[in-house]
C-alpha positions as semicolon CSV with decimal commas, in nm:
position;residue;x (nm);y (nm);z (nm)
1;X;10,755;0,979;4,498
2;X;11,052;0,776;4,395
3;X;11,330;0,926;4,203
4;X;11,502;0,620;4,124
5;X;11,557;0,349;3,876
6;X;11,232;0,091;3,827
7;X;11,456;-0,262;3,826
8;X;11,277;-0,551;3,720
9;X;11,462;-0,883;3,899
10;X;11,216;-1,146;3,754
11;X;11,511;-1,461;3,809
12;X;11,532;-1,579;3,455
13;X;11,283;-1,407;3,341
14;X;11,329;-1,217;2,990
15;X;11,344;-0,879;3,147
16;X;11,539;-0,951;3,452
17;X;11,752;-0,672;3,536
18;X;11,540;-0,416;3,335
19;X;11,580;-0,053;3,443
20;X;11,388;0,214;3,367
21;X;11,451;0,559;3,419
22;X;11,229;0,811;3,526
23;X;10,999;0,915;3,880
24;X;10,711;0,691;3,946
25;X;10,470;0,657;4,239
26;X;10,514;0,394;4,460
27;X;10,114;0,335;4,478
28;X;10,228;0,184;4,130
29;X;10,471;-0,061;4,233
30;X;10,200;-0,288;4,385
31;X;9,962;-0,304;4,059
32;X;10,295;-0,357;3,860
33;X;10,328;-0,672;4,053
34;X;10,008;-0,791;4,013
35;X;10,018;-0,713;3,685
36;X;10,362;-0,908;3,607
37;X;10,189;-1,186;3,837
38;X;9,947;-1,218;3,519
39;X;9,662;-1,088;3,736
40;X;9,452;-0,791;3,619
41;X;9,525;-0,470;3,874
42;X;9,195;-0,355;3,837
43;X;9,076;-0,162;4,172
44;X;9,424;-0,074;4,276
45;X;9,461;0,285;4,353
46;X;9,817;0,256;4,102
47;X;9,865;0,170;3,733
48;X;10,068;-0,086;3,667
49;X;10,411;0,033;3,490
50;X;10,432;-0,289;3,221
51;X;10,422;-0,053;2,905
52;X;10,710;0,198;3,092
53;X;10,931;-0,145;3,068
54;X;10,828;-0,233;2,742
55;X;10,900;0,147;2,629
56;X;11,189;0,167;2,833
57;X;11,125;0,487;2,994
58;X;10,844;0,577;3,266
59;X;10,558;0,837;3,096
60;X;10,686;1,183;3,254
61;X;10,376;1,247;3,477
62;X;10,361;1,443;3,840
63;X;10,358;1,233;4,094
64;X;10,172;1,347;4,423
65;X;10,313;1,249;4,781
66;X;10,222;1,330;5,140
67;X;10,287;1,316;5,501
68;X;9,972;1,393;5,769
69;X;10,227;1,261;6,013
70;X;10,340;1,593;6,150
71;X;9,992;1,724;6,180
72;X;9,832;1,459;6,309
73;X;10,098;1,356;6,576
74;X;10,258;1,729;6,691
75;X;9,999;1,999;6,550
76;X;10,227;2,047;6,311
77;X;10,159;2,151;5,929
78;X;10,107;1,870;5,720
79;X;10,340;1,851;5,393
80;X;10,202;1,763;5,004
81;X;10,481;1,750;4,729
82;X;10,502;1,738;4,348
83;X;10,801;1,551;4,175
84;X;10,766;1,658;3,796
85;X;11,056;1,527;3,566
86;X;11,327;1,751;3,734
87;X;11,192;1,950;4,032
88;X;10,993;1,841;4,346
89;X;10,834;2,113;4,523
90;X;10,726;2,111;4,880
91;X;10,431;2,295;4,971
92;X;10,497;2,338;5,386
93;X;10,433;2,717;5,559
94;X;10,810;2,810;5,391
95;X;10,766;2,638;5,058
96;X;11,059;2,430;4,903
97;X;11,133;2,386;4,547
98;X;11,458;2,142;4,478
99;X;11,603;2,129;4,118
100;X;11,678;1,711;4,122
101;X;11,899;1,722;3,790
102;X;12,170;1,925;3,984
103;X;12,077;1,878;4,387
104;X;11,967;1,503;4,382
105;X;11,997;1,515;4,784
106;X;11,761;1,825;4,798
107;X;11,993;2,038;5,012
108;X;11,944;2,380;4,831
109;X;11,584;2,497;4,800
110;X;11,549;2,751;4,534
111;X;11,175;2,882;4,540
112;X;11,279;3,216;4,559
113;X;11,461;3,229;4,243
114;X;11,276;2,964;4,084
115;X;10,910;3,138;4,167
116;X;10,756;3,091;3,848
117;X;10,781;2,693;3,819
118;X;10,720;2,713;4,223
119;X;10,437;2,837;4,141
120;X;10,304;2,640;3,906
121;X;10,382;2,327;4,084
122;X;10,168;2,490;4,426
123;X;9,870;2,540;4,149
124;X;9,877;2,135;4,052
125;X;9,892;2,064;4,412
126;X;9,558;2,302;4,481
127;X;9,389;2,054;4,272
128;X;9,461;1,753;4,488
129;X;9,482;1,856;4,795
130;X;9,125;1,924;4,981
131;X;9,035;2,038;5,311
132;X;8,852;1,706;5,414
133;X;9,217;1,545;5,379
134;X;9,275;1,794;5,664
135;X;9,025;1,624;5,902
136;X;9,111;1,452;6,229
137;X;9,195;1,083;6,198
138;X;8,966;0,864;6,267
139;X;8,930;0,677;6,662
140;X;8,996;0,303;6,669
141;X;8,842;0,097;6,967
142;X;9,061;0,042;7,253
143;X;9,136;-0,294;7,182
144;X;9,227;-0,208;6,810
145;X;9,468;0,073;6,955
146;X;9,636;-0,180;7,206
147;X;9,736;-0,438;6,947
148;X;9,870;-0,156;6,722
149;X;10,078;-0,035;6,974
150;X;10,229;-0,351;7,050
151;X;10,314;-0,364;6,717
152;X;10,496;-0,034;6,754
153;X;10,255;0,181;6,453
154;X;10,146;0,401;6,759
155;X;10,417;0,545;6,993
156;X;10,244;0,877;7,067
157;X;9,885;1,032;7,071
158;X;9,753;1,248;6,855
159;X;9,787;1,618;6,907
160;X;9,474;1,853;6,775
161;X;9,573;2,097;6,576
162;X;9,601;2,479;6,730
163;X;9,421;2,771;6,550
164;X;9,626;2,955;6,285
165;X;9,941;2,880;6,095
166;X;10,081;2,549;6,184
167;X;10,470;2,502;6,244
168;X;10,658;2,381;5,985
169;X;10,789;2,060;6,030
170;X;11,171;2,181;5,920
171;X;11,170;2,388;6,221
172;X;11,068;2,120;6,455
173;X;11,312;1,867;6,358
174;X;11,520;1,969;6,696
175;X;11,189;1,886;6,913
176;X;11,139;1,552;6,736
177;X;11,472;1,418;6,768
178;X;11,462;1,484;7,147
179;X;11,138;1,325;7,146
180;X;11,289;1,033;6,988
181;X;11,601;1,053;7,233
182;X;11,333;1,077;7,491
183;X;11,134;0,763;7,412
184;X;11,392;0,543;7,336
185;X;11,454;0,629;7,742
186;X;11,150;0,455;7,817
187;X;11,163;0,074;7,969
188;X;11,048;-0,215;7,764
189;X;10,691;-0,268;7,723
190;X;10,538;-0,620;7,894
191;X;10,518;-0,761;7,520
192;X;10,929;-0,699;7,459
193;X;10,968;-0,840;7,820
194;X;10,830;-1,152;7,732
195;X;10,977;-1,198;7,413
């Protein structure tokens, strides 16, 4: 979810510099650009925000986001979130709820004091998160893996999640930072030496 004004900067365009308030999904941005280019955005995952530009405000709707990175790469819990108006709820082993109006940096978890809001948003997420999404990622061929590694997309292998409750990624930030520092100490690969 993107909690920033949608800004259209079409040089010389009639709506250049237009700012639209509200929360929009990143998935809607490509569809909007395709629509503004005069092409139909059919078949795209997102919806065009052109009506929001015309209305001057984005429609208020829940925006879903997720990261499976901690689960697939470290065996930690996946994170799922919904942003709806002034609140962002993160489903994690220890759920988080943030009031974006008073805490835009998301530093104060208010899930314990706003239990009804957290429960409602968790219920909304329930309909979007399925067990199928938690399946192991598809294997790729060794050739494709090598090409992705050369581009920097693959740094560490996937980890099979352990049985039972998975660790909360926020409890593992220190371990992740240690891993990043260790990886930075590795000598550059042959691709970097040829450059």
